[in-house]
C-alpha positions, 0 to 999 in steps of 0.5 A: 495437513498444516495451514499454508500462508502466502506473504506479499510484500513491497518496498517504499522510499529511497533506494539510497537512504544513507548516501549523501550524494544521492539525487533528492526525491521530490517527496523528500523521503530519506528512508526505506520501508518494507511491508507486507501482508500474510494471508492464509492460502485458503482466503486468497480467492475470497480476497481477490474477489473482494478486490475485484468488486471494489475496483469495479465499484470505482471503475478502476482498471489500473494498479492501486499504487499507494504513492499515486493514491496518497498524492492524487497523482496520475489516474488517481487525480480524481481523489483530490476532489473534496467530496470524495469518500474513497478513502473512507471506503478503502479503509473499511475494505482494508480493516476487515473482511466480513466478521474477521480479519483476513490478513496480518500486516508486517512492516519495517522502516529504516530512516537515516537522516541526511547529515551535511558536513 
């Protein structure tokens, strides 16, 4: 039987990167990106369990939104503390899963510079 894979993806950035009249974003991003991960169907349960354990270790019972994480915003305000090692730990979680990588990353970004006339 052939192996099955599942693709999870998400977007980031401006919804109108090519519009001159759009409302400027507070983060000044004038681009649009699409990225995702491709996972073997047989590995999904193990990844979900690892994710659940990671979140429990950090008392996180809310979604992991990258923009909130990177900016230390909302419920992720605690990430701004200088003694925090969370970013080191999540990099380790994302990089490998035991002795092998469990997913393939995919990404694309469109940047259209704002040009005033």
